C-alpha positions in Angstrom: -23.3 80.2 -24.8 -26.5 79.9 -22.7 -24.9 77.3 -20.5 -21.9 79.4 -19.9 -24.2 82.2 -18.8 -26.1 80.1 -16.5 -22.8 78.8 -14.8 -21.6 82.3 -14.5 -24.7 83.4 -12.5 -24.5 80.5 -10.0 -22.7 81.3 -6.6 -19.2 80.0 -6.6 -17.2 78.9 -3.4 -14.5 81.2 -2.1 -11.1 80.3 -3.5 -8.9 78.5 -1.2 -5.6 80.3 0.0 -2.6 79.4 2.1 -2.2 81.3 5.3 1.1 80.9 7.3 0.3 80.7 11.0 2.6 81.5 14.0 1.7 79.2 17.0 4.7 79.1 19.3 4.7 76.7 22.4 2.9 78.3 25.4 2.9 75.5 27.9 4.8 72.2 28.5 4.5 69.4 31.1 8.0 67.7 31.4 7.9 64.2 32.5 10.8 61.9 33.8 11.0 61.1 30.1 9.4 63.3 27.5 7.1 66.2 27.5 3.6 67.2 26.5 3.9 70.5 24.6 0.9 72.8 23.9 0.6 75.5 21.3 -2.2 77.9 20.7 -3.0 81.0 18.5 -5.7 83.0 17.2 -6.1 83.7 13.4 -8.7 85.8 11.5 -10.1 83.7 8.7 -12.4 84.8 5.9 -15.3 82.5 4.8 -14.2 79.7 2.5 -11.6 77.0 2.3 -8.1 77.6 3.5 -4.8 75.9 4.1 -3.1 76.9 7.5 0.5 76.1 7.6 2.8 75.9 10.7 6.3 76.0 9.2 8.4 75.7 12.5 7.5 72.2 13.7 10.0 69.8 15.1 10.8 67.3 12.4 11.1 64.4 14.8 7.4 64.5 15.7 4.8 62.4 14.0 1.4 63.5 12.7 -0.5 60.7 14.4 0.8 61.8 17.8 -0.9 65.3 17.7 -4.1 66.4 19.2 -5.3 69.2 17.2 -8.6 71.2 17.9 -10.0 74.4 16.2 -12.8 76.6 17.3 -14.6 78.6 14.7 -13.5 76.5 11.6 -13.7 72.7 10.7 -10.5 70.9 10.0 -11.0 68.7 7.1 -7.5 67.3 6.5 -4.0 67.6 7.8 -0.7 66.7 6.4 3.0 66.6 7.5 5.8 67.8 5.2 9.7 67.8 6.0 11.6 70.3 3.8 15.2 70.0 4.4 16.1 72.6 1.7 13.8 75.3 3.3 16.1 78.5 3.9 16.6 79.1 7.6 15.7 82.5 9.3 16.1 82.8 13.1 12.8 83.9 14.8 13.0 87.7 15.6 12.2 87.3 19.2 12.9 90.4 21.6 15.7 88.5 22.9 17.2 87.9 19.6 16.8 91.5 18.5 18.5 92.9 21.6 21.5 90.5 21.0 21.6 91.5 17.4 21.6 95.3 18.3 24.3 94.6 20.8 26.4 92.9 18.2 25.8 95.6 15.6 26.9 98.3 18.1 30.1 96.3 19.1 31.0 95.7 15.5 30.5 99.5 14.5 32.7 100.5 17.3 35.5 98.1 16.2 35.1 99.3 12.6 35.3 103.0 13.8 38.5 102.2 15.6 40.0 100.3 12.7 39.2 103.6 10.6 41.0 105.7 13.2 44.0 103.5 13.1 44.1 103.7 9.2 43.8 107.4 9.4 46.7 107.6 11.9 48.9 105.3 9.8 48.0 107.5 6.8 49.4 110.7 8.5 52.6 108.8 9.3 52.9 107.7 5.6 52.3 111.3 4.4 55.2 112.5 6.8 57.3 109.6 5.3 56.5 110.9 1.8 57.4 114.4 2.8 60.8 113.0 4.1 61.4 111.4 0.8 60.6 114.7 -1.0 63.0 116.6 1.0 65.7 114.1 0.5 65.3 114.4 -3.1 65.9 118.1 -3.2 69.0 119.2 -5.2 71.2 122.3 -5.2 70.9 124.3 -8.4 73.9 123.9 -10.7 73.7 127.6 -11.3 76.9 129.2 -10.2 74.9 132.4 -9.2 73.3 130.7 -6.3 74.4 132.6 -3.3 75.1 131.5 0.2 71.9 132.7 1.6 70.0 130.6 -0.9 71.8 127.5 0.2 71.4 128.3 3.8 67.5 128.7 3.2 67.4 125.3 1.4 69.2 123.6 4.3 67.1 125.1 6.9 64.0 124.0 5.0 65.2 120.4 4.8 66.2 120.6 8.6 62.9 121.9 9.9 60.5 120.2 7.8 62.3 117.0 7.9 62.3 117.1 11.8 58.6 118.0 11.9 57.9 115.1 9.6 59.9 112.6 11.7 58.2 113.8 14.8 54.8 113.4 13.1 55.7 109.8 12.1 56.7 109.0 15.8 53.5 110.6 17.1 51.4 108.7 14.6 53.0 105.3 15.4 52.7 105.9 19.1 48.9 106.8 18.6 48.4 103.6 16.5 50.0 101.4 19.0 47.7 102.7 21.7 44.6 102.3 19.3 45.7 98.6 18.7 45.8 98.1 22.4 42.3 99.4 22.7 41.3 97.1 19.8 41.9 94.0 22.0 38.9 95.1 24.3 36.6 95.9 21.3 37.5 92.5 19.7 36.5 90.8 23.0 33.3 93.0 23.1 32.4 91.7 19.6 33.1 88.1 20.5 30.9 88.3 23.6 28.1 89.9 21.6 28.3 87.1 18.9 28.1 84.5 21.7 25.0 86.2 23.1 23.3 86.2 19.7 24.3 82.6 19.1 22.7 81.7 22.4 19.5 83.6 21.5 19.6 81.9 18.0 17.8 78.5 17.8 19.8 75.6 16.4 19.5 75.5 12.6 17.4 72.7 11.7 15.3 71.6 8.8 11.8 72.4 10.2 8.8 70.4 9.2 5.6 71.8 8.1 2.1 70.9 9.4 -0.7 71.9 7.0 -4.3 72.0 8.1 -7.1 72.1 5.5 -10.0 74.1 7.1 -13.5 75.1 6.1 -15.0 78.5 7.4 -18.7 79.1 6.9 -18.4 82.8 7.7 -15.5 85.3 8.7 -14.3 84.3 12.3 -11.5 84.7 14.7 -10.6 81.2 14.9 -8.5 79.6 17.9 -6.1 76.7 17.1 -5.1 74.5 20.1 -2.7 71.7 19.6 -0.6 69.4 22.0 1.9 66.6 21.3 4.2 64.4 23.1 7.9 64.7 22.4 10.7 62.4 23.8 13.5 65.0 23.5 12.9 66.4 27.0 13.6 65.0 30.5 14.1 66.3 34.0 15.3 65.2 37.4 15.5 66.7 40.9 18.6 67.9 42.4 19.3 68.5 46.0 21.7 70.7 48.1 21.7 69.2 51.7 23.3 71.5 54.4 23.7 70.2 57.9 23.4 73.2 60.2 24.2 73.3 63.9 24.2 69.5 64.2 20.4 69.4 64.6 18.7 70.6 61.4 19.0 69.8 57.9 18.3 72.4 55.0 17.3 71.0 51.6 17.6 73.2 48.7 15.6 71.6 45.8 16.1 72.3 42.2 15.2 70.8 38.9 17.6 69.8 36.2 15.9 70.0 32.7 17.4 68.7 29.3 15.8 69.8 26.0 17.0 68.3 22.9 14.1 69.2 20.6 14.3 71.4 17.6 11.9 74.1 19.1 12.4 77.0 21.4 10.4 77.4 24.4 10.0 81.1 25.1 8.2 82.3 28.3 6.1 79.2 28.5 4.2 77.8 31.5 6.2 74.9 32.8 5.0 71.8 34.8 7.2 69.2 36.2 5.5 65.8 36.7 6.8 62.7 38.2 4.8 60.6 35.9 6.6 58.8 32.9 4.1 58.3 30.0 7.0 56.8 27.8 7.7 54.0 30.4 6.0 50.5 30.4 2.2 50.9 30.9 1.0 47.4 31.3 2.2 44.4 33.3 4.7 42.0 32.0 3.7 38.7 30.6 4.3 35.3 32.5 5.2 32.3 30.7 4.8 28.6 31.7 7.8 27.2 33.3 8.5 23.9 31.9 10.7 21.5 34.1 11.5 17.9 33.5 13.8 15.1 35.0 16.1 12.9 33.1 18.7 10.2 33.6 22.1 11.7 34.2 23.6 9.9 31.4 21.0 11.1 29.0 21.3 14.7 30.3 25.2 14.6 29.8 24.7 13.1 26.2 22.3 16.0 25.5 24.6 18.6 26.9 27.4 17.3 24.9 25.5 17.4 21.7 24.5 21.0 22.2 28.1 21.9 23.0 29.3 20.1 19.8 26.5 21.9 17.7 27.4 25.3 19.2 31.1 24.8 18.5 30.4 23.9 14.8 27.9 26.7 14.4 25.4 24.3 12.9 22.3 24.9 15.2 20.9 27.2 17.6 20.3 26.0 21.2 16.9 24.8 22.1 14.9 27.4 24.0 11.8 26.2 25.8 10.3 29.6 26.7 11.6 33.3 26.9 13.4 34.0 30.3 11.9 37.2 31.8 14.1 38.9 34.3 12.2 40.6 37.2 13.2 43.9 38.5 11.8 45.3 41.6 11.1 49.0 41.9 12.8 51.0 44.3 9.7 52.5 45.8 5.9 52.3 45.1 3.3 55.0 46.1 -0.3 55.4 45.8 -1.7 58.2 43.6 -1.3 59.2 40.0 1.8 61.3 40.5 3.2 64.6 41.8 3.6 67.8 39.7 5.2 71.1 40.2 4.1 74.2 38.3 6.6 77.0 38.2 5.1 80.3 39.3 6.8 82.3 36.5 7.5 81.8 32.8 10.5 79.9 31.8 12.6 80.1 28.5 14.5 77.0 27.5 16.2 77.1 24.1 16.3 74.2 21.7 19.3 71.7 22.2 19.9 73.1 25.7 22.4 70.6 27.4 21.2 71.2 30.9 19.1 73.8 32.7 18.8 74.1 36.4 15.7 75.8 37.9 15.5 76.5 41.7 12.3 75.1 43.3 12.2 75.6 47.0 13.9 74.9 50.4 12.8 72.5 53.0 13.9 72.2 56.6 14.0 69.0 58.6 15.3 67.9 62.1 18.4 65.8 62.1 19.9 63.5 64.7 23.7 63.6 64.5 26.1 60.7 65.3 29.1 58.8 63.8 29.4 55.5 61.9 32.7 53.6 62.0 33.7 50.6 59.8 37.3 49.9 61.1 37.8 46.9 58.7 38.3 49.4 55.8 38.4 52.9 57.2 40.7 54.8 59.5 38.3 57.5 60.6 34.6 57.6 61.3 31.9 59.4 59.2 29.4 61.9 60.2 25.8 60.5 60.1 22.6 62.3 60.1 19.4 60.3 60.6 16.3 62.3 59.5 12.6 61.7 58.9 10.7 63.3 56.1 8.2 65.4 58.1 7.0 67.2 55.0 3.8 66.2 53.2 5.8 65.7 49.9 7.9 62.8 48.6 11.6 63.5 48.0 12.2 62.0 44.6 15.5 60.1 43.7 18.2 62.4 42.5 21.7 63.5 43.0 22.6 65.7 45.9 25.6 67.8 47.2 26.5 67.5 50.9 27.6 70.4 53.1 28.2 71.2 56.8 27.4 74.7 57.8 27.9 75.9 54.3 31.2 73.8 53.6 31.1 71.3 50.8 32.1 67.8 52.0 30.7 65.5 49.4 28.2 64.2 46.7 25.7 61.3 46.8 22.5 60.1 45.3 19.4 59.6 47.3 16.6 57.1 46.9 12.9 58.1 47.1 12.0 59.2 50.5 8.0 59.4 51.0 6.5 61.3 53.9 7.3 60.1 57.3 9.9 57.8 56.0 13.4 57.7 57.7 16.8 57.6 56.1 20.6 58.0 56.8 22.8 60.6 55.1 26.6 60.7 55.6 28.4 64.1 55.6 32.1 63.2 55.2 34.8 62.0 57.4 35.4 63.1 61.1 39.3 63.1 61.2 39.3 63.4 65.0 37.5 60.0 65.3 40.5 57.6 64.7 40.0 53.8 64.0 42.4 51.1 64.0 41.8 47.3 63.5 44.6 44.8 64.2 44.7 41.0 63.6 46.9 40.0 66.4 50.2 38.3 65.6 51.8 35.3 67.1 55.2 37.2 67.1 53.8 39.6 69.7 53.2 36.6 72.0 49.5 36.6 71.3 47.3 33.9 70.0 47.1 35.6 66.5 46.0 33.5 63.6 46.5 29.8 64.1 45.6 27.5 61.1 45.5 23.7 61.4 44.2 21.2 59.0 40.7 21.6 60.3 40.7 24.6 62.5 41.1 28.3 62.1 41.3 30.8 65.0 41.5 34.7 64.6 41.8 37.2 67.4 41.0 40.9 66.3 41.5 44.1 68.3 39.5 47.3 67.4 40.5 50.7 68.8 38.3 53.7 68.6 39.7 57.0 69.8 38.0 60.4 70.1 40.5 63.2 69.6 37.8 65.8 69.0 36.6 68.5 71.5 33.2 67.0 72.0 31.3 63.8 72.9 30.3 61.5 70.1 27.8 58.7 69.7 29.4 56.2 67.4 28.1 53.0 65.8 30.9 50.7 65.1 30.3 47.8 62.8 32.3 44.7 62.0 31.7 41.2 60.5 32.3 37.7 61.7 32.2 34.6 59.4 28.8 32.8 59.0 28.1 29.2 57.7 25.2 27.5 56.1 26.7 24.0 56.5 26.4 21.9 59.6 29.8 20.5 59.4 31.4 23.9 59.4 31.1 25.1 63.0 31.9 28.9 63.7 32.2 30.2 67.3 32.9 33.8 68.2 33.1 35.9 71.3 33.4 39.7 71.6 34.2 42.1 74.4 32.2 44.1 75.0 29.4 42.2 73.4 27.7 43.9 70.3 24.2 45.5 70.8 23.2 44.1 67.3 24.2 40.8 66.0 22.4 41.0 62.6 22.4 44.5 61.4 19.6 45.0 58.7 18.8 41.1 59.0 22.3 40.4 57.7 23.8 37.5 59.7 27.4 38.0 60.9 27.2 42.0 60.8 27.9 43.2 64.3 27.2 46.7 65.8 28.4 48.4 69.0 26.7 51.6 70.3 29.4 53.7 71.9 29.5 57.1 73.6 33.0 58.5 73.5 33.8 61.7 75.6 36.6 64.0 74.2 40.0 62.4 74.6 38.4 58.8 75.4 39.4 55.6 73.7 37.4 52.3 73.4 38.8 48.8 72.7 36.8 46.0 71.2 38.3 42.4 71.1 36.7 39.7 68.7 37.8 36.2 68.6 36.5 33.7 66.1 37.1 30.0 65.8 36.2 27.7 62.6 36.2 24.0 62.8 35.4 21.4 60.1 35.9 17.7 59.5 39.2 16.3 58.5 39.6 16.0 54.8 37.7 19.1 54.0 39.0 22.4 52.8 37.9 25.9 54.0 36.7 28.2 51.4 
C-alpha cells in the first residue's frame, strides 16, 4: 500500500497520442527524370510523446529516400505502412468542392425536369381515366327516362370526352418538349461529372508515414520533408515560326508528365536540366586480352564452339565484358540550368501530359534553299540561325511554321549560346528539280558497262518558277574508293564549290543564285575502272 502511494505521487510522463497531420506538397523540382518534392506544415503539439501520421503518401516511395526535419520537436523513430484496404475519400480542395456543387446543381435540375415530365404524364393518365369512365356510362333501364335526360347524358359524354382528349394531347406535347430539354440537362450532368472526375485524384491505396516525436513543452512545430520520386519527367517543346524570311520566333514550353499517386495543388514548380536518376559515375574499363593463334587451331576452336552451341551443352567462353561506348550529343560546363515558374501550378496525379508555356525568343535567320535532286523533286526552305541568347536550347520536339502557317515537325539537338544550326521549313514547290541518267537510246553516252569499266553521265536541272531570287545549295554524290586498284574519275560542269561536305568524301555541293524564271543545268560524268577478273560491288 505504501509503495502504491509513493508511485502515485511520482511525476508521470504525458500519455502518447496519435495526431493526423496534413502536409501537402508545396514545391517540386522536376528533372529530366524524376522530381524532388517538398512538403511542409505547422502543427500545435502539447508536451509529451506523440505519433504524427501522414496518411496520403505515395505508396511507391521508400522510407530511406526521405529527408525529414522537424523544428520544435525531436523525431525518435519513423515507420512506413501501406494499407491497401484503407477507405478512400477524395481531398476536399476548393476545386473539388466547386466541381461537386456544379454536379449537384446539374443533377437537381435534371431531377426537377423528370418530376415535371412525370406530372405531365400523370395529367394525361387522369384524362385517359376520365374517358374510360365516360365510356362506361349506361342509359338507365327505367322507361320513364325522358328525351331531355338522354340528351343531357349524351352532351356530358361529348363535352367531357372532348376536353379529356384535348388534355391528353396537350400533356403529351408538353412531355415531348420536356424530353427534348432533358437532353441538354443530361449533357450538363455528364460535363459536371467529368469536371468532378478531373478534380478527384486517382483512387490509390495511400501509404502512411508515422513519426514518433518527443516534445519537451507545448510548441508550434514545423515539419519539413523532401523526397525523390521517379514518376515525373519533363521535356522542352518549341514552336518555330519563320517570319519575313529574316527572323525566327521561338515559343518555348515545357511538357510535364506526372504519374505519381499524389496531387500537386498550387505548388512552386522548378524545371531543371539535371538528371539525378542517370549515371552518376564513369563507366569501368576492362583489360582487352588479345592473342594470336595458328589458323588451323583457330578454326578447330571455332568448330568446337559451334558444335557446343548447337548441342546446348556449354556456354561460349567470354574473356571479359564488352562495354559499348556511347558519345553524348553535347557537353556543357556548369551544374545545369533551371527554370522557376513565376506562378503556382496545379498538376493532378496520373496526368498524362501537361504543357506549360515558358517564354518566346527571337533570333535572326538567313534564308536559302537546299536541293537533293537524287531523291527529291523540289528544294526545301532552309533557315540558318545562331543562338544569340545567353541560354542553351535543350533537345526537344518542335513544330515548324512559316508566317504562322504550319509546315512540319522535327526534333532539335542541343544548341548552346553562339552555336549555329540549320532548320528546314518545308518544300518550295516553285523550285523544281530533275536528275536524269542519260540513256544510249537518246544518242548520248549513257551508262556503258564493260567487264572492268563503268561510265555514268548525269544531268541535273534546277528551275526557279517562283517570283523571287533564291540562293540554292545543290548536293549530289559521286562514288569513292578505298582500294588502289579501283580507280574513280569524275568531272562536273560547273565545278562544285565543295567536294567533301561536312568532311564526307564524294558529297558535292554547288552554290547557285537563281533569279525568278531562271534554270541551271549541272552535268556529272564518272568513270570507274578496275583490274580484269575483279567484280565491282
